[in-house]
N, C-alpha and C positions, 0 to 999 in steps of 0.2 A: 282398120284392116291394113296390113302391110302390102304395098303395091310392088310386086316383083318387077314389073316392067320399068317403073321409075327407078328402082335400084339398078337395074341393068343399064339404063341410060346414063346414070351418074358414073357407074363403073367404067363404061366405055369412053366417057369424057375425060377420064384420068390420063394424063400424058404418058404414064408408064405402062399403060395397058394397051396391048395390040388386039386383044379380043377376049371373048368368053370361051370357056371350055366346059365340057360335060363332066370333067373329073373322071376318076377311076370308074370304069364300066358305065359311064354316062349317067351316073346317079345324081349329079348336081343339076337339078332342073325343077321347074315349077310348071304344073299343068294348068293351063288356062282354057277357057272355052274355045275349042277348035284349034288349039296350038300348044306346043311344048316349048317353054322358054328355057333354053340351055344356058347353064352358067350361074344361075341363081336358084337356090332352094330355100324357100321360106318355110321353116319348120315351127312347131309349136313353141319351142324354147330357144331357138337359135336361127341364125341365117347363115347359110353356107354359100360362098362365092368362089368359083374356080375361074382362073384367068390364064391367058398367055401374056407374059410380060415382055416389054421391049428390052432388048439387050442394052446394057450400059447403065441403067438406073439401079440404085441399090434396092434389092428386093424387099428387105424389111421396111424401107421407107415407102415403097409402093403399097405394100399391105396396110401400113398405117394411114396413108393418104386415102385409100379406099374406105377404111373404117370411118375416117372423118367425113368423107363425102356422103356416106349413106347413113350416118348416125341418127339424123332426124327422121329417117324413114322406117326404122326397124322396131319401133315401139319398145325400146329398152333391151331388146334381145342382144346377146353377144353376137359378133360377126366373125366367122371363121373364114379366112382367106387362104386358098390353096393356089400355089403357082405351079401349074401343070407343065408349062413349056416356056421357052424363050423364043422370041422372034428376032432373029439375027439379021 
């Protein structure tokens, strides 16, 4: 089973990430017992991650680093990274 909380922790540890985002209309989320984890959506065939990136880092490199950081946690699913905003 893919652990959304562990994915979120690794994403937040990425130097180019200022925070997680709910994405358009708040749809990037995983519902856990008693809570809604915003910014990571573990779906049957993919994992969606939405972030607020730090200004100054190349955005494609940030997305690639996130994919590398969570690669062993997603059970072979593709990881879609959306950058919703910049923290300036």
